[in-house]
N, C-alpha and C positions, 0 to 999 in steps of 0.2 A: 110624859108619857112614861112606864113602867114598864120592862118585862124580864120574865122569870126565864129563863133555862134552866130542864128539870136533865140527868142527867143518873146510873149510876144501879136502873133498875137490871132485871134480867130475871133467867133461872137459876135456879138453886137446888139442892137437895133440902131436906126437913134436917134443920143442928147444923145449916151453914148461916152464911151471914153476907150483908152486901153492907155497902157504907152510899146514901143516897147524896145527892148534894146539886142546891139550889144556887143560882146564881142570881143577881138581879141587876139589871144596869139601865140605864137611860137616866130621867128625870128624878133623879131619888134627891128627895127631902129628908127624911129623916124618918131611919128603921123605927120605928117603935117593937114592935112584933114579928118573927117567922112562926111558922111551924109547918106540919103535915098533915095532913088531912088523907084519906083513902076510900075506897068505892071500890065496893066487890060487885058482882053480877048480881040483880035483886033486891042490893040490899041500899042505903041510905049513905049517903059521904058521914065518914065517923071524923072527928079530931081524932089525932096520934098522938103527937108530940106538939108541944109550942114550947118556944124561949119569949121570954118579954123583957124589957129593960129591967136593968140591974142584976140580971142573969137568973131570976125565976122560971123553972121549970113543972113546964106538967104533963103528963102520958096519962093516955087513956087505960084505964083497970090490965088491960088482956096484952099491953105490951107493957108494964114496968117491969125493972129488973131485967128487959133483955132488949130495949132500942133505947139510945144515948142521941138525946138530938144535942148539937152546940153549933156554934156562929165563928167566921169570921169576917168582924166589923169590915177591914180592911179590904174586905175582899167582897163585901157585901153578898156573902154568902153562907147558907143555911145547910147544916147536916143533918143527916140521919143515919147511925151505927146501927143497925137490924143485926144483931144476934140471936144463937139458937132459933132461925126460922121456924115457920111452922106454915104447915098446906093454908091454914085459917087466914094466913096473914095474905094470901095473895089477891092483888087489887092493885087497881092504877094508884098511885099516891101523887098527890097533887101539893103543890108548895105554895102556900100562903106566905103574904108578906104586908102588913101595916108600917106600909110608910105616909107619914104624919097623917094620919087618922085616915086612908084609903090604903083598902083592898086589893090585892091584884093577885091575881093565879100562876102560876104555872101551866103548864101546856098536859101534865101528864106525862109518869113512865109508871109501866106493868113491872108490876113481880110479881111471877110464879114461884112459889116454891109447892116443889112434887115433893111426896113422902115416898 
């Protein structure tokens, strides 16, 4: 069993920054990929950023140049550095981890960006 614990969400003014973290623990075999998704009220969950084996990354067009995903393999932790935040970034952010081909999800952390 894999557990994902997210932290770092909160309230920030437009233009500010936040860093989300997601720590995986439990019966981890091999983390192949980690990523962040978000879901705003009334909208579908969307991929924000992902990092896979080899270090390659993918970003949603809406966050390119503003968000950076990184990971600490020793800690089984993935981070999302969010800069130049916009009100449209307001959402619940969920961590996703692909461990040995099995997806796991964090509990979600609220990010609210005020104007």
